N, C-alpha and C positions, 0 to 999 in steps of 0.2 A: 415488409407489408404487414406482417402480423403485429409488429410494434405500433405501426400507424393505426391499425384498427383498435388496438388496445387503448391507445391514448384517446381516440374519439369516443370509445365506450365509456372511459372514465369521465369525460366531459358531459356526456349524455346522462350518466348516473348522477353527477353533481347537480345537474339542472333539473333532475326529477323525471327525465324522459326515460322511464325504465324499459319500455318495450324496445326502443331503438338501441339502448345500451345492451340489452340482451342479444340483439341480432349482431351487433359489432363484436361482442365477446365471442359469440359462436363462430363467426367468420375467422377471427384470429386463431381460435383453437384448431379449426380445420387446416389452416396453413401450417401451424406448428406441428400437428400430429403427422403431417406428411413428410416431415424431415427424416432423412435416412438415419439408420442406427449409428452410423459413424459420428453423427452430431448429437448423440444422446444427451450429453451434459448441457449443451445449449438449449436443446428441446425441453428438458425438464425444468431449467431455470425460467423458461417462458410459460410453460404449462401450469406450474403450481399457482402463481398469482392469478392467471386467467381463470382457472377452475374456481379459485376462492372468490374472485369478483363475480363470476357468473352465479355462484351459489348464493351470494348476498342479494343479487337481483331477483333470483327465484324466490327467496324468502320474502322480499318486499312484495312480490306479486302473488304471494301465498301459493306458489307452485312447489309444495313441500317435497313431493316425491322426486321431482327433477332436481331439487336442491340436494337431497340425500344421495342421488346417483352421482352427481358431479363431485361431491365431497369424497365419495368412495373411490372414484377414479384418482383423485389427488392423493389419497392415502395409500393407494396401491403403489404409486410411484415413491411416496415418502417412506414406505416400510422396507424398501430395499436399501441396505446400508451403502452399497456402492454408488447410489445416486446422491448421497450426502446432502439431503434436503435440510435446510435450517429448521431448528426446533420451533421457531416462531410460526413459520408457515404450516408446519404439521399441526401445531396447537390450534391454529385458526380453522383448519379443515375439520378437526375433531369438534370444535365448538359449534360451527355452523351446521354440521351434521346432527349434533345433539339437539339444536333448536328445531331442525326439520323433523327429527324423530319425535320430539315432544309434541309437536303439532299434529303428527300422524298417530298419536296415542301409543307410541312405542317407548314407554317410560323406562323400562329396564335397559334397553339399548342406549337411550339418551343418557342415562346415569353412567354407563360404562364409558361413553365418549367424554363426558365431563370429568370423570376420574382420570382418564388419559391426559386431558389438558392440565389438570392439577399436578400430575407427575412431571410435566414439562415446565409449567409455570405456577409454582405453589402460591397460594394466597391471592390469586387473581380475583379482584372484587366482582367483576361482571360474571365470572364463571361461578363463584360461590352463590351469587344471587340466583343464577339460572338453576344451579344444583338444588337450592332450597325449593324452588317451584316444582322441580321434578320429584323430589322427595315427598312433597305435599301431595302430588298426583298419585304416587305409589301408595301412600298411607290411605288415601281416600279409596283407592281401588281395593286395598286389602280389607278395609272396613266393610265395603260392600260385599266382598266375597265371604267374609266371616258372618255377616248378617244372613246371607243366603244359605250358608251351610250350618249355621249355629244350632238350629233345632235338631237337625239330623245327627250332628256330632254328639250332642248331649244325650240323645236317645241311645246311641250306640255305646256310649261310655259306660252305662250301667251294666252292660253284658260282657264287657271286655275281660274281666277276671274269670268268669265262668268259661268263656271261650278258650282262654289260655290253658285252663286246667284240662279241658276236653282234648285240646291239641296234644298236650304232653302225654295224656293217657293213651291216645291213639298211636303215638310214636313208640311207646313202651310195648304195646301189643304187637306192632310190626316187627320190632327187634326180637321179641320172644319167638314169633313165627319163623323168622329167618334162621335163628339158631337151631330150631327144631328140624327144619328142612336140611341144614348142613349135617346134623347128626345122622339123619336118615340116609343121606347119600353116602356118608362114610361107612356106615354099617353095611349097606348094600354092596359097596366096592370090596370090603374085606371078605364078605361071604362069597362073592364070585371068585376071589383069589383062592380061597380055601377049598372050593368044590370044583371049580371049572379049570379050563386050560390056562396057560401062561398069558398074562395080561397083554403082552406085546407080540403074541404069536402071529396074529394076522398081519401086523406091520412088518414082521420079519419076512413073511412070505412075499409081501409086496416089494421088499428091497432086494430079493434074489436076482431079478433081471438087471437091476442097477449095479449090483456087485459083480455080476458076470461081465457086464460091459466095462467096468473099471479094470477088471483083471485082463481082459483082452487089450485094453489100452496100455496097460503096463507091459504086457508081452511085446507089443509093437515098439514101445520105447526102449525096451531091453535089446531088441533086434537092431534098432537104430544105433544104440550104444556100441554094439559089437561091430557094426559096419564102420562107424567113425573111428574106432580103435584100430581097425585094419588100415584105414587111410592115414591116421596119425603115425602108425608104425612105419608105413612106407615113406613118410616124409621125415622120419627121424625124430618124431615127437613121442613123449611117453603116453602109455595107455591110461585110461581112466577106469580103475577097478570098481569103485563103489558107485552104486546107482544114484545115491543122494548127491555125490560129487558131480556125476554126469548131468543131473537135473539143474544144478547150480550153473554149470558151464553152458547148458542149453539156454537157460534164461539170459545169461550174460551175452551169448551170441545173438539172441533175438533182440536184445536192447541195442547191441552194436549194429545189427542190420537195420533196425529202425532209424538209428542215428545217421547211418550211411545214406539211407534213402532220403532223409531230410536234407542232408548236405548236398546230395545230387540235385534235389529239387531247387535248393538255393542257387546252385550254379546255373541251372536252366532259367530260373527267374532272372538271374543277373544278365543272361544273354538278351532276353527281351527288354530288360530295363536299359541296357547299354544301347540297344537299337533305338529306343525311344529318346535317349539322351542325344544320340547322333542327329536324329530328326529335329530335336529342339535346338541343338547348336546351329544346324543349317537354317532353321526358321529365324533364329536371332540374327544371323549374318544377313539374311535377306531383308529382315526388318531394318537393320542398320543401313544397308544400301538404299532402301526406300526412303529412309529418313534423310539421308544425305542429299538425295535427289530433290526432295521437297524443300529442304533448306536452301537449295540453290535457286529456287524460284522466287518471284516477288512475294512478299508477306501478304497473306489474305487479310481482309477486314476483320477487326476484332469481334469476337463472339459476344453477343449481348446476353443470351440466356445461359443458365447453368447447365452443365452436362456431366454425366458420369461415364468413365471409360473403364472397361474391364481389362486389367493388365496381368491377370493371374498367370498366364503362360510365361510371360517374360520374367515375372518375379520368381517362379519356381525354377525355371531354367538357369537363371543367374545365381540363385541361391545354391542350387546343387553344384554348379560349376565352381563356385568359390569354396564350397565345403569339401568336395571330394577331389583329390585326397589332401586335406589340410594336414600338415606334418610338422612335428618338432622332434629333435633328437638330442641325445646325451653322449658325450665322449668321456670314457673313463678307463684308466689303465687296468682296472680289475676285471673288465669285461672279457678279455681273452681267456683268463683263467676260469671264470665262471662259465663261459660258453663251452670250454673243454670238459668241465665237470659234468655239465648237463648234456653232453654228446651232440651239441649243435654243430652242424657243418658250416662253419664260418671261416673265411680267410683271415689273414692277419689284420690287425687294427680294426676290430669290430666296433660298431656303435649300437646304442639302444635307440630305437625310433618308435614314436607313437604316431598314429595316423587315423583319420576318418576313412573307413573303407566303403561305406555305402550310406545313402539316405533311404532308410527303410520306409518311412512314411512322411509325406509332406501334404497335409490335408488342410484345406481352408479356402480363402478367397482374398482377392486384392482388387482395388479399384482406385482410380484417381478422379476426384470430384472437383470440377472447375466451376466455382460459383460466379466469377466475374473475370473477364479478361485482364483487368487491372489489379487483381488480387492473386496472392499465391494459392495454388490448388491445395486441396486436402488429400494427403497420401495415406490411404487406408489399407491395412493388411491385418489378417487374423489367421494364424496357422498353428496346427499341431505338428511338431517336428520330432522325429525319432531317427537316430543315426547309429550305425555300427562303428565300433572303434577297436583297434588292436595295438598291442605293443610287441615288437619283435626285435631280434638281433640280426644285423646285416652288416655288410661292408660299407664303408663310407660313401662310395660312389654307386652303390647298387640301388636300383629302383625298387621301392617297397610295394607299390600298388600293382597287382596283377589283374588284367582284364579277364573276362569270362573265357575268351578263346584260349588264353594261356593255361587257365585252370583245367579246361577240357583236355588240352594236349597232355598235361601232366597225368590226368586220370587215365588217358589212353595208354600211356607208357608204363603205368603201374601194373605189376603182374597180377594183382587182384582187381584191377580197374576201380580202385577206390578214389572217390573225389577228395581233393585236398580239404583239410579241416579248417583252413584259414585262407584269407586273401593274400596275406603277407607270409613269406617263408619264415620258419623258425619262430613262430609265435610263442610269446611268454604268457600273455594274458589278454583276454578280449571280453567284450560285452556290448551293452547298448547305453545310450544317453538320450533323455527326452527333455523337451521344453513343451509343456502343455499349452501355454498361452504366449506364443510369440506374436504379439499384437501391437498395433500402433497406439492402442489405448492403454497398454501396460508397459510402455518403455521405461526402464529404470532411470532414476535421476542422473546417474553417471553414464547411462547408455550401455553399461556392461554387465550389471549384476542380474542377469537373467537366472531364474531358479532352475537348476538342473536336477533331473532324477537319473542317477547312475546305477547300473546293474553290471556286476561281473558274472559272465556266463561260461567262460572257457578259460582253462588254466592248464599249463603243461604238467607232466608227471612230477612226482616228488623227487627230491634229490638233495645232496649235501649243500650245494650252493644256492638252492632255490629261494630260501627266505630272503637273502640279501638281494637276489635278482628281482623278486617280487616287490620288495620295498622300493628299489630303484625304479621299477616300472610304474608303481603307483604315484611316485613323485612326478615322473615324466607325464603320466596321464593327466594330472592336474594342470600341468603346463599346456597340454593339448587343449583342455577345456577352456583355459584362459584365451588361447589363440582362437578357438571357436567363437567365443563371446566378442572378441575384437573383429572377427570376420563379419559377424552379424551387424555390428556397428557400422562397418564399412559398407555393407550391403544396404542398410537403411539410407546412408548418405548418398550412395550411387542411385538408389531408387528415386530419391527426392530430386537429385540433379537431372537424371535422365528424363524423368517425366515431369519436368518443370513446365507445365503446359502454357503458363501465361506468357513465356518468352520463346517457346519452341513451336514453330509452325508444323513440325512433323509429329506432334503429340497425338 
């Protein structure tokens, strides 16, 4: 419809019917501006020439303020690199805004627009001609200002040297006064030190309660040290003799307790998350059953108007289901020896396995936009994706992923009731991986080269065989990320097939 209005507007403009041309261009712009963000490229390709044509109509009608506003809207789109607006359209918007500004008396701004055009299209004859007119306006304006201020400036010029000398003399007097005040303050301070009490005596008296409080705090900590030594001796552990060593251990214990609380919180969050996952899985099965029922009925009449359907829940549920737990593994004869060196409790024939243990964040939106029943729908999605990954040693047939219930059971049987530090047993290394823009508008050419942000956050203790084990884990981790990229590609294909609304009555 917008294209039809644009063509009518062009015909009206050519025939000299400027008022009707203006109205048709306005109607076309209203239609195009209402397009959803998912069709941004198509919208911008239509808006740029429409804004430019409307600006030309306004110039012919001598509605220069409206022409300037329309050109500014066009340049707002053109200034964003991702919109990839051709330089010719950008230059045209700058030129027509320059003409509008010249007629509004904004000569400086008009010159800036014309210089922008020349950077895009050097030696353009029409632009150079317009620039000469603008420069002539500026020269005349400057001449008028000079005439208005000339007499005043000449009068002031005769006194400038004398005023400068007076200013310098005043600054020298201020500097001498400042130095004299500093000398007087220093002499007074030294005299007070020589005749009176200690300079910091009052401050020392103020600090006495603070020092007393610090002393009481130290006595409390020393008592705590003695009690902990008694407990450690009863458990067969060595005593901590030095207070400084005790404070270091106390700080280390506080850090360990904080880490332990964080890990327990993660396990509790995992419980809630897995409950939500179960609800999503049930919802998807109900959705599938409903779709099968609809497909068995006679096909309804084709829809004539476009519609947009929110499919975010389906997209998130299916994406999480495909990613957790995505797994790759490595079999190597040296793993048995390396595992023994690092004191991992692994049966014979161990393997090294990498997996996605959690989808920490999946934020965004997805919708299917059906423009016409006879055309393919537009499958829009835009997500921020953050996942947890781990690499661990296990037996060949052992399950790697442990649900929250199993982690809680292990913590309950631990004599200190500590939460497991990882989802998988015998973790070697772990961390997070992000995709900031997992979007239908940013799909790589090969469908796989999504930019990943990888962080390593957890690693096992040091040991003789650790460097080789870490190197093998990092190689396996990269294979896991390649598997993740392939899963994302399969998810996009399944999303497009499942929500193929033009052919599926259950959409």
